[in-house]
C-alpha positions, 0 to 999 in steps of 0.5 A: 500500500502506497503512502499518501503524500503530505500536503507539503510534498504535493505542493513541492511536486506541483512547483517542480512539475508545472506541466504534470499537475492533473490528479492522474499525474500526481497519483502516478508520481507517488505510486498511488493506485485504486481506492487510495486515489480517494484519499489523494482526492480528499487531500487535494480538495483540502489544499484547494479549500485552504487556498493553496491550490486552484483547480483548472479543468482536471489539473491543479496549479499554484494560486499565485498569479500575474496581475491583469496588467503586467510588464513583460519581456518579449521573446523571439518568435517561435518556429510557428511565428507566435510571440511569447513573453516573459513576466518580469515580476513573477513572485509565485512559488510555482513555475513561471507562467507562459504568456502568449502575445496576441497582436492587433492589426494596429499594434506596432511591430514587436521584437525580441527584447522589447519591454511592454505593458500589457493587459492579461487574460488567464486561459487554459490552453495547453501551451500557455497560461495567459494571453496578452494585449499590448497597452504600449511599449515601455519607454515609449509614449506616442502622442495620440490624436483624434480627428477626421481622416482626409484621403490623399493619393499616398496615405492621407491626413488627419484634421484634429477635432480638438480646437487646440490641435490645429496642426494636421498630421500626415498618415503615410501609405500603409498606416491608414488602416483603410480609413475612409475619407471623412471618418473619425479616427484615433491615431498615434505619433509614428516616428520622431518629431521633425522640424520640417513638414507635418508630423507623421501618425498611424491610425490605430482605430477607425471610429467611423461616422463622427456622429456614431456612438463609438465616437461619443466618449472621445468627443466628450473628452476633448470637448471638456478638455479632460487630459487623456495623454500622459507626458513622457516624464510621467510615463518614464517615472511610472515605468521605473516603479518597482513592486514594494517589499515588506520593509517598514510595513506590517505583514498582512498577506495571510489575512483573508482580505477580499476586494468586492467591485463591479464585475468589469472593474479594472482596478481595485482600490479597497479590500475588506475583512471582518470577524467577530470580536473575541473581547468579552467586554464587547459582546456581539461586537465586530472587528472590521479591516479596510485596506486601501492601495498605498498610492502614496508609496509610488506617487511622491509630492512634487514629482512629475507623476504627482503634478499630473495626478493633481492636474487631472484631479480624478479619473473620468468614467465613460461607458466604453473607456476610462481616462485614469488619473494615473498611468496604467502601470500604476492604476492597473498594476502596481497600485491595484489590489489584484487577487493573489499579488502582494500589494502595499496598503494603508489599513485601518482596524475598526472595532464596533459594538453590537449596535454598530457604534465605532468604539476604536480604530487604528491605522497601519502601513502594510503589505497585503495579498488579496485572497479573492477579487469578487464582484457584487453579484456573486457575493450577494448570490453566495449570501442568498444561498446560490454558492458557486465553486468560486465563492464556496471557500469564502462563504463562512470565513469571509462573506458571512462575517462581512454581512454580520458586521454590516448588519450592525452598521445598518442599525447605527445608520438608522439612528444616524439617519443619513439622506436615504434617496431611492434613485435607480442608477442607469447602466448603458451596455455597449456591444462589440461595435460600440453601439448601445445594446441596452439601457438597464437600471443597476440593482442596489444589492446589500453587497453594494451597501455593505462596501459603502458602509465600510468605506464611510466608516473608514473615511470617518476614521481617517478624518478623526485621526488627522483631527486628533493629531492636528494634521492638515487635510482636505475634508469632503464637505456637503452643506445643507440645502439653500433656503430657496431650493428648500422652498421649491421642494416644499412646493413640490411636496405640497402638490403631492399632498405631502408636507415639509414644515418650516421654522426649524433647523433642517436635518436629514431625518426630516427629509427621510420622513418626507421620502418615506411618506412618498414611498410606494406612491406614484409621487415617490420618484418625483419626491426623490428627484426633487430632494436630490435637486435641492441638495448642494454639491459636495466639495473639498476644503480645509475647513471642516463644515461637516457632511449634511447628506451623510449626517456626519461631523467629520468626513474625509475621502480616504478609500479611492486614491487610485482615482481621486487626488483628494484621497492621496492627500489624506493618505499623505497626511496619515503617513506624516501624522504617524511618521511612516516615511518621507513620502507624507504631506510636504510643507509645500503641499500644506501651504497650497491645500486650499488651492488644491481643494478648489482645483480638484473640486472643479475637475470633479465637476468637469468629469461629471458634466462630461460623463452626463453629456456622454450618457445623454448622447448614448441614450439619444443614439439608442432612441433614434431608431424609435422615433414615432414610438410612444413612452410613459414618463413624468414631468421633471421640470418646467421652463418658459420654453417647455416641459422636461420629461423623464422617460420611465423605460430608460430614464432619458430626459426629453423636452416637450416644447411649449410651441407644440402644446396646442394653439394657445399662449402658456403663462409661465409661473417660475415660482410655482414651476408651472405652465398654464394655457390662456384659453383652456386653463390647462395646467402643466406642473412638475410631477404629472404623469404623461404619455409622450411621442418621441418626435426627434432624437439628436445623437450629436447633441444628446437632445430628445424632443417629445410630443405631449399626448396625455397628462395624468391619464387624461387626453388634452382638452380641446383647444389644447391638443397637440398641434404644429401651428405654434403658440397663439395668445388668447383674444383680448378681453376673452375670459376662459374658465381655468381648467386643469388636468392632473392629480398633483394640481388637484391635490395642491389646490384642494387640500381641505378636501383630502387629508395630507400626510404630514412630516413631523419635524423636531429640533434635535 
C-alpha cells in the first residue's frame, strides 16, 4: 500500500512539475493506485479549500498569479511565428507562467527584447497560461490624436477635432488602416518629431461616422478638455516603479482580505475583512479591516507623476473607456489590489459594538495579498444561498462575517439617519461595435451597501485621526440645502399632498420622513428627484463644515486614491501624522491645500458634466431608431420654453416644447414651476404623469424632443391638443374658465378636501 503524500510534498511536486499537475499525474508520481486515489482526492480538495491550490479543468496549479496588467519581456518568435513573453515580476512559488502575445492589426511591430505593458487574460490552453494585449511599449509614449481622416493619393491626413490641435498630421501609405475619407479616427505619433513638414501618425482605430456612438466618449473628452495623454516624464517615472517589499510595513498577506467591485472593474482600490470580536467586554461586537492601495508609496509630492495626478484631479468614467488619473502601470498594476499579488496598503482596524457604534480604530502601513477579487453579484448570490465553486471557500470565513458586521452598521445608520434617496442608477451596455445594446437600471444589492458602509466608516476614521493629531487635510464637505431650493421642494411636496414644515433647523431625518411618506406612491420618484435637486454639491476644503447628506461631523475621502487626488492627500497626511516615511504631506503641499481643494473640486465637476453629456448622447443614439414610438414618463421640470420629461423605460430626459402644446399662449409661473394655457386653463406642473411621442432624437447633441399626448391619464382638452401651428395668445378681453388636468394640481389646490400626510419635524 502506497503512502499518501503530505500536503507539503504535493505542493513541492506541483512547483517542480508545472506541466504534470492533473490528479492522474500526481497519483502516478507517488505510486498511488485504486481506492487510495480517494484519499489523494480528499487531500487535494483540502489544499484547494485552504487556498493553496486552484483547480483548472482536471489539473491543479499554484494560486499565485500575474496581475491583469503586467510588464513583460518579449521573446523571439517561435518556429510557428507566435510571440511569447516573459513576466518580469513573477513572485509565485510555482513555475513561471507562459504568456502568449496576441497582436492587433494596429499594434506596432514587436521584437525580441522589447519591454511592454500589457493587459492579461488567464486561459487554459495547453501551451500557455495567459494571453496578452499590448497597452504600449515601455519607454515609449506616442502622442495620440483624434480627428477626421482626409484621403490623399499616398496615405492621407488627419484634421484634429480638438480646437487646440490645429496642426494636421500626415498618415503615410500603409498606416491608414483603410480609413475612409471623412471618418473619425484615433491615431498615434509614428516616428520622431521633425522640424520640417507635418508630423507623421498611424491610425490605430477607425471610429467611423463622427456622429456614431463609438465616437461619443472621445468627443466628450476633448470637448471638456479632460487630459487623456500622459507626458513622457510621467510615463518614464511610472515605468521605473518597482513592486514594494515588506520593509517598514506590517505583514498582512495571510489575512483573508477580499476586494468586492463591479464585475468589469479594472482596478481595485479597497479590500475588506471582518470577524467577530473575541473581547468579552464587547459582546456581539465586530472587528472590521479596510485596506486601501498605498498610492502614496509610488506617487511622491512634487514629482512629475504627482503634478499630473493633481492636474487631472480624478479619473473620468465613460461607458466604453476610462481616462485614469494615473498611468496604467500604476492604476492597473502596481497600485491595484489584484487577487493573489502582494500589494502595499494603508489599513485601518475598526472595532464596533453590537449596535454598530465605532468604539476604536487604528491605522497601519502594510503589505497585503488579496485572497479573492469578487464582484457584487456573486457575493450577494453566495449570501442568498446560490454558492458557486468560486465563492464556496469564502462563504463562512469571509462573506458571512462581512454581512454580520454590516448588519450592525445598518442599525447605527438608522439612528444616524443619513439622506436615504431611492434613485435607480442607469447602466448603458455597449456591444462589440460600440453601439448601445441596452439601457438597464443597476440593482442596489446589500453587497453594494455593505462596501459603502465600510468605506464611510473608514473615511470617518481617517478624518478623526488627522483631527486628533492636528494634521492638515482636505475634508469632503456637503452643506445643507439653500433656503430657496428648500422652498421649491416644499412646493413640490405640497402638490403631492405631502408636507415639509418650516421654522426649524433642517436635518436629514426630516427629509427621510418626507421620502418615506412618498414611498410606494406614484409621487415617490418625483419626491426623490426633487430632494436630490435641492441638495448642494459636495466639495473639498480645509475647513471642516461637516457632511449634511451623510449626517456626519467629520468626513474625509480616504478609500479611492487610485482615482481621486483628494484621497492621496489624506493618505499623505496619515503617513506624516504617524511618521511612516518621507513620502507624507510636504510643507509645500500644506501651504497650497486650499488651492488644491478648489482645483480638484472643479475637475470633479468637469468629469461629471462630461460623463452626463456622454450618457445623454448614448441614450439619444439608442432612441433614434424609435422615433414615432410612444413612452410613459413624468414631468421633471418646467421652463418658459417647455416641459422636461423623464422617460420611465430608460430614464432619458426629453423636452416637450411649449410651441407644440396646442394653439394657445402658456403663462409661465417660475415660482410655482408651472405652465398654464390662456384659453383652456390647462395646467402643466412638475410631477404629472404623461404619455409622450418621441418626435426627434439628436445623437450629436444628446437632445430628445417629445410630443405631449396625455397628462395624468387624461387626453388634452380641446383647444389644447397637440398641434404644429405654434403658440397663439388668447383674444383680448376673452375670459376662459381655468381648467386643469392632473392629480398633483388637484391635490395642491384642494387640500381641505383630502387629508395630507404630514412630516413631523423636531429640533434635535
